[in-house]
C-alpha positions as CSV (number, residue, x, y, z in Angstrom):
1,M,-50.1,54.5,-86.6
2,L,-52.5,53.3,-83.4
3,T,-51.3,49.7,-84.3
4,M,-47.3,50.5,-84.3
5,R,-48.0,52.5,-81.5
6,R,-49.5,49.8,-79.7
7,K,-46.8,47.5,-80.5
8,F,-44.1,49.9,-79.1
9,H,-45.5,50.5,-75.9
10,F,-46.0,46.8,-75.2
11,G,-42.4,45.6,-76.2
12,R,-41.2,48.4,-73.4
13,C,-43.2,46.8,-71.1
14,G,-42.1,43.5,-71.8
15,R,-38.5,44.7,-71.3
16,Q,-39.3,46.1,-67.7
17,R,-40.7,42.4,-66.7
18,R,-37.7,40.9,-67.7
19,G,-35.2,42.8,-66.0
20,S,-37.0,42.9,-62.9
21,M,-37.0,39.1,-62.9
22,V,-33.4,39.0,-64.0
23,I,-33.2,41.1,-60.5
24,Y,-35.7,39.2,-58.8
25,L,-33.5,36.0,-59.5
26,L,-30.0,37.0,-58.5
27,V,-31.7,38.6,-55.2
28,M,-33.3,35.1,-54.2
29,M,-29.8,33.5,-55.7
30,T,-28.0,35.7,-53.3
31,V,-30.6,35.0,-50.1
32,V,-30.0,31.3,-50.8
33,L,-26.3,31.0,-51.0
34,T,-25.9,33.2,-48.1
35,G,-28.1,30.6,-46.5
36,I,-26.0,28.0,-47.6
37,V,-23.2,29.3,-46.0
38,S,-24.5,29.6,-42.8
39,T,-25.2,26.8,-43.1
40,V,-22.2,25.2,-44.0
41,S,-20.3,27.3,-41.4
42,L,-22.8,26.5,-39.0
43,V,-22.4,22.6,-39.4
44,G,-18.8,22.6,-39.3
45,G,-18.9,24.4,-35.8
46,V,-21.1,22.0,-34.4
47,G,-19.1,19.2,-36.3
48,S,-16.1,20.6,-34.6
49,Q,-18.0,20.9,-31.1
50,V,-19.2,17.6,-31.2
51,S,-15.9,16.3,-32.2
52,G,-14.9,17.9,-29.0
53,L,-17.3,16.6,-27.0
54,T,-16.7,13.2,-27.8
55,L,-13.0,13.5,-27.5
56,H,-13.8,14.9,-23.8
57,R,-16.5,11.8,-23.3
58,D,-14.0,9.4,-24.2
59,Q,-11.5,11.1,-21.7
60,A,-13.7,10.6,-19.0
61,F,-14.7,7.1,-19.5
62,Y,-10.6,6.3,-19.7
63,A,-10.2,7.7,-16.5
64,A,-13.3,6.4,-14.9
65,E,-11.1,3.1,-16.4
66,A,-7.9,3.9,-14.7
67,G,-9.9,4.4,-11.6
68,I,-11.3,0.6,-11.8
69,E,-7.9,-0.2,-11.8
70,R,-6.6,1.7,-9.0
71,A,-9.2,-0.2,-7.1
72,Y,-7.8,-3.6,-8.2
73,Y,-4.6,-2.6,-6.6
74,E,-5.8,-1.3,-3.5
75,V,-7.5,-4.4,-2.9
76,E,-4.7,-6.3,-4.3
77,Y,-2.0,-4.7,-2.6
78,G,-3.0,-1.3,-1.3
79,S,-4.3,0.1,1.9
80,W,-7.7,-1.7,1.3
81,S,-6.0,-4.7,2.5
82,T,-5.7,-3.3,6.0
83,L,-7.8,-4.3,9.0
84,A,-8.8,-1.9,11.4
85,N,-10.8,-3.0,14.5
86,G,-12.2,-6.6,12.9
87,S,-13.8,-4.9,9.9
88,Q,-12.8,-3.6,6.6
89,V,-12.1,0.0,5.6
90,Y,-12.5,1.2,2.1
91,P,-11.2,4.8,2.0
92,G,-11.9,6.8,-1.1
93,F,-9.2,7.7,-3.4
94,S,-8.8,10.5,-6.6
95,G,-6.6,10.7,-9.3
96,T,-5.8,12.6,-12.3
97,V,-5.2,11.1,-15.8
98,G,-4.6,14.0,-18.2
99,A,-7.6,16.1,-18.6
100,C,-9.5,14.4,-16.4
101,T,-9.8,13.4,-13.0
102,Y,-11.4,9.6,-11.1
103,T,-12.8,9.3,-8.0
104,I,-13.4,5.7,-6.6
105,T,-15.1,4.6,-3.5
106,A,-16.1,0.9,-2.6
107,S,-17.8,-1.1,0.1
108,G,-18.0,-4.8,1.0
109,S,-18.1,-7.2,3.5
110,G,-14.6,-7.5,4.6
111,F,-11.6,-9.4,4.2
112,N,-11.9,-12.0,0.9
113,T,-15.2,-11.4,0.2
114,P,-16.6,-9.1,-3.2
115,V,-16.2,-5.2,-3.3
116,N,-18.5,-3.5,-5.0
117,V,-16.1,-0.4,-7.0
118,T,-17.8,3.0,-8.4
119,S,-15.1,4.9,-10.4
120,T,-16.6,8.3,-11.5
121,G,-14.0,10.1,-14.7
122,V,-15.1,13.8,-14.9
123,Y,-13.5,16.3,-17.8
124,A,-11.7,18.9,-15.6
125,N,-12.7,21.8,-17.7
126,D,-16.7,20.7,-17.8
127,P,-17.7,18.7,-15.0
128,N,-20.8,18.2,-16.9
129,V,-19.0,15.4,-19.2
130,K,-18.7,12.4,-17.1
131,S,-18.5,8.7,-17.1
132,V,-19.5,6.6,-14.2
133,I,-18.3,2.8,-14.1
134,T,-19.7,0.2,-11.4
135,V,-18.0,-3.3,-10.7
136,T,-17.4,-6.2,-8.1
137,L,-13.9,-7.2,-7.5
138,Q,-14.2,-11.1,-6.8
139,P,-11.3,-12.7,-4.8
140,K,-8.4,-14.0,-6.3
141,T,-8.4,-17.0,-3.5
142,T,-10.8,-17.9,-1.3
143,I,-9.1,-18.7,2.3
144,P,-11.4,-19.9,5.3
145,A,-11.7,-18.2,8.3
146,I,-11.3,-21.8,10.2
147,Q,-9.9,-25.2,8.5
148,L,-9.5,-28.2,11.0
149,G,-7.8,-31.3,10.2
150,S,-10.2,-33.3,12.3
151,S,-13.5,-32.3,14.0
152,I,-15.1,-29.3,15.4
153,A,-17.7,-29.8,18.3
154,E,-19.4,-26.8,20.1
155,S,-22.1,-26.7,22.9
156,G,-22.8,-23.4,22.8
157,N,-23.7,-20.5,20.1
158,I,-20.8,-19.9,17.1
159,T,-20.6,-17.5,14.8
160,V,-18.1,-18.1,11.7
161,D,-17.7,-14.7,9.3
162,G,-16.1,-16.8,6.5
163,N,-15.6,-20.1,4.9
164,T,-15.1,-23.2,7.2
165,L,-13.2,-26.2,6.2
166,V,-13.7,-29.7,8.4
167,K,-11.6,-32.6,7.8
168,G,-13.9,-35.0,9.8
169,N,-16.6,-34.7,12.1
170,I,-19.2,-31.4,12.8
171,N,-21.0,-31.3,16.2
172,L,-22.8,-27.9,16.9
173,G,-25.5,-28.1,19.9
174,G,-25.9,-24.2,19.8
175,A,-27.5,-21.3,17.2
176,V,-25.2,-21.4,14.2
177,V,-24.7,-18.0,11.9
178,V,-22.3,-18.1,8.9
179,N,-21.6,-15.6,6.2
180,G,-19.9,-18.0,4.3
181,T,-20.0,-22.1,3.8
182,I,-19.4,-25.2,5.8
183,Q,-17.8,-28.4,4.5
184,Y,-16.9,-31.4,6.3
185,G,-15.3,-34.7,5.5
186,G,-17.2,-37.5,7.8
187,T,-20.1,-36.5,9.5
188,Q,-22.5,-33.7,10.7
189,N,-25.7,-33.3,12.9
190,N,-28.8,-31.9,10.5
191,L,-26.4,-28.9,9.8
192,A,-28.4,-27.5,6.4
193,I,-26.3,-25.3,5.6
194,A,-22.9,-27.6,5.8
195,T,-22.3,-29.6,2.5
196,Y,-20.1,-33.0,2.2
197,N,-17.0,-32.7,0.4
198,G,-14.7,-35.9,0.8
199,N,-11.6,-34.2,-0.5
200,I,-11.2,-31.3,1.9
201,P,-7.4,-31.0,2.5
202,T,-5.2,-31.0,5.1
203,P,-4.1,-27.8,6.7
204,P,-1.4,-26.6,5.6
205,Q,1.8,-26.5,7.5
206,I,2.3,-23.5,9.6
207,W,5.9,-22.4,10.5
208,Y,7.5,-19.4,11.6
209,D,10.9,-20.1,9.7
210,S,11.0,-19.3,5.9
211,T,12.8,-22.5,5.4
212,N,10.4,-24.2,7.1
213,N,12.5,-26.9,8.2
214,L,10.5,-27.2,11.9
215,A,14.0,-27.1,13.4
216,A,13.7,-25.7,17.2
217,P,16.5,-23.0,17.8
218,A,19.1,-24.1,20.0
219,G,19.5,-23.0,23.8
220,V,17.4,-22.1,26.1
221,I,14.6,-24.2,27.2
222,N,13.5,-22.0,30.1
223,V,10.5,-20.0,29.0
224,N,11.4,-17.1,31.1
225,Q,14.6,-16.6,30.5
226,L,16.4,-14.6,27.1
227,M,15.8,-16.5,24.0
228,Q,19.3,-16.4,21.6
229,S,19.3,-16.8,17.8
230,D,21.8,-16.2,15.2
231,N,19.0,-14.5,13.4
232,A,17.9,-11.2,14.9
233,D,14.2,-11.3,14.6
234,R,15.0,-14.6,16.8
235,F,15.8,-12.5,19.8
236,T,12.9,-12.5,22.6
237,D,12.3,-10.4,25.4
238,L,9.9,-12.9,27.2
239,T,9.0,-12.1,30.6
240,P,5.7,-13.6,32.5
241,D,4.1,-10.5,32.4
242,S,4.7,-9.2,28.8
243,L,5.4,-9.8,25.1
244,N,7.5,-7.0,23.4
245,F,7.4,-7.2,19.4
246,T,8.8,-3.5,19.3
247,N,12.1,-4.4,18.0
248,H,11.7,-8.0,17.0
249,P,8.6,-9.0,14.8
250,V,8.7,-13.0,16.1
251,L,9.0,-14.0,19.3
252,Y,10.1,-17.5,20.0
253,V,9.3,-19.6,23.1
254,V,10.9,-23.4,23.7
255,V,8.7,-24.7,26.1
256,P,9.9,-28.3,28.2
257,P,8.7,-31.3,27.8
258,G,5.6,-32.5,29.5
259,Q,4.7,-28.5,30.3
260,Q,3.1,-26.1,28.4
261,L,3.6,-22.3,28.5
262,S,0.9,-20.4,30.1
263,L,0.0,-16.6,29.4
264,K,-2.2,-14.4,32.0
265,N,-3.0,-11.3,31.0
266,I,-0.4,-10.5,29.4
267,N,1.2,-7.3,28.0
268,V,1.6,-7.0,24.5
269,Y,4.0,-4.1,23.0
270,G,4.0,-3.9,19.4
271,S,2.9,-6.3,16.3
272,G,3.9,-9.7,15.8
273,T,4.3,-13.7,16.1
274,L,4.7,-15.7,19.1
275,V,6.1,-18.9,18.3
276,V,5.6,-21.8,20.9
277,I,7.7,-25.1,20.5
278,G,5.3,-27.1,22.1
279,D,1.7,-26.5,23.9
280,V,0.3,-22.9,24.9
281,A,-2.1,-22.0,27.1
282,V,-3.9,-18.2,26.9
283,E,-6.0,-16.3,30.0
284,N,-8.8,-13.9,28.8
285,G,-6.7,-13.0,25.8
286,V,-3.4,-11.3,24.2
287,G,-2.9,-8.1,22.2
288,S,-5.3,-6.0,20.9
289,A,-7.2,-3.9,17.6
290,T,-3.7,-2.1,17.8
291,S,-1.4,-4.7,19.1
292,S,-2.2,-7.9,17.1
293,V,-0.2,-11.2,18.1
294,N,-0.2,-14.4,15.8
295,I,0.2,-17.3,17.9
296,V,2.0,-20.3,16.2
297,A,2.2,-23.4,17.9
298,T,3.6,-26.8,17.3
299,G,1.5,-28.6,19.9
300,A,-1.8,-27.4,21.1
301,I,-3.4,-23.6,21.9
302,N,-5.6,-23.7,24.8
303,T,-7.9,-20.6,26.0
304,Q,-9.8,-19.9,29.2
305,G,-12.0,-17.1,30.1
306,N,-13.0,-14.3,27.9
307,F,-10.7,-15.2,25.8
308,R,-10.1,-12.2,22.5
309,I,-7.0,-12.0,20.0
310,F,-6.9,-9.5,16.9
311,G,-4.4,-12.1,15.2
312,S,-4.4,-15.5,13.8
313,L,-4.1,-19.2,15.1
314,Y,-2.1,-22.1,14.2
315,A,-2.2,-25.3,16.0
316,G,0.0,-28.2,15.2
317,G,-2.3,-29.8,17.4
318,D,-6.2,-28.8,18.8
319,M,-7.6,-25.7,19.4
320,T,-9.3,-25.7,22.2
321,H,-11.3,-23.0,24.4
322,Q,-12.8,-22.7,27.9
323,G,-15.3,-19.7,28.2
324,Q,-15.9,-17.5,25.3
325,F,-13.6,-17.8,22.3
326,Q,-13.5,-14.6,20.0
327,V,-10.8,-14.4,17.0
328,T,-10.4,-11.7,14.4
329,G,-8.0,-13.3,12.1
330,V,-7.9,-17.3,10.6
331,I,-7.4,-20.5,12.3
332,S,-5.7,-23.6,11.4
333,A,-5.3,-26.3,13.6
334,A,-4.2,-30.0,12.4
335,G,-6.5,-31.4,15.5
336,S,-9.8,-30.5,16.5
337,M,-11.4,-27.4,17.9
338,Y,-13.6,-27.7,20.6
339,P,-14.6,-26.3,24.1
340,T,-13.1,-28.2,27.2
341,V,-16.3,-27.4,29.8
342,S,-19.8,-29.1,27.9
343,N,-21.8,-26.6,29.6
344,S,-23.6,-23.9,28.1
345,G,-21.8,-20.9,29.8
346,A,-18.6,-22.5,28.6
347,G,-18.5,-23.0,24.8
348,G,-19.6,-20.0,22.0
349,A,-17.2,-18.9,19.8
350,T,-17.3,-16.1,17.0
351,I,-14.7,-16.0,14.3
352,V,-14.5,-12.8,12.2
353,R,-11.9,-13.3,9.2
354,A,-9.1,-11.3,8.9
355,P,-6.1,-10.9,6.4
356,P,-3.5,-14.0,7.7
357,P,0.0,-13.0,8.3
358,T,2.2,-12.8,5.3
359,F,3.9,-16.6,6.7
360,D,0.5,-18.5,5.3
361,P,1.5,-20.4,2.8
362,R,-1.8,-20.5,1.4
363,G,-0.8,-17.5,-0.6
364,A,-2.1,-13.6,-0.8
365,V,-5.3,-12.6,-1.2
366,G,-6.4,-10.0,-3.5
367,S,-8.4,-9.2,-6.5
368,G,-9.0,-12.4,-8.9
369,S,-11.6,-10.8,-11.8
370,I,-13.6,-7.7,-12.6
371,L,-17.2,-8.5,-13.4
372,I,-18.8,-5.1,-14.5
373,Q,-22.2,-4.6,-13.1
374,N,-23.1,-0.9,-14.6
375,F,-21.6,0.9,-16.7
376,T,-23.2,4.7,-17.3
377,G,-21.7,7.3,-20.0
378,P,-19.8,8.6,-21.3
379,T,-22.6,11.2,-20.9
380,L,-23.3,14.8,-19.8
């Protein structure tokens, strides 16, 4: 009896233990399943957030790219090609691309030089999501600041912002500062920065007429009378003390044989191009930063005094100066450039390149290539 009771009692204890284990396993399975479900839910949520973040990052990158394309346009055709007081101006720009914005800024040394651009794309709903691209826009065409068909000789100091192409000899007696290169096709006097180039092209033939027929307008030859022509742009209101470009961007003057047009302390109204069929002498400059003047002469351009012009000079003959010679533009002459008085106070030239007028046949200058300097992002 005692033995049977012991067996019976032991059996009940085993069944209780097995029941407890089942309950324990069920609880553990519930906990594990709950954890798995929670993990899957969390992973799904995080994955969705990551996917959304990746999309926003990509959008910010594309916005930054759009800013670079905008910068390319501004260098080629837009406001970054304008000139203000002889210095290049690079205003900032911004725009919207889908859910993002871009902001572009730029810096550089001026016309016809590389432009450093930074474009930042930002996701509008979260400014922490952004992409930054920094590039250099290289010029498409390098138009020299000075291009001469013969030689250059300066007794005073000369400063040139841009390249210089001289088909003949170079003779510079003063200090030389050049932000660019100097190439020559003849000889030079120990100028270390100058390089020989036997294939320097002849300066382009510059003419005011789009037909390029080099035909002088028929009619009046008195430089102080009204110049008549069938083309509205060829009317001129020229008096001995003024040039009025307000309604006529091109003014013509035909100089009688054996004479030259003389302009001294002349008043300028508006901006435009003065075409001189013959030689012209200018004293103390012409025009200003807000009233720019280009001078095109079939003969020589001779300047005197403290000459200053905001505009480009094109001569079919020589380009001479007696006194200081300051040009904010480009110079092209079929002949030579030199001072007409050789003492130290008579020479000296400062040429700051600026965009040439539209009739310059060497073509427009703008962004030719994009060189990526740095890429950051898309980042948080």
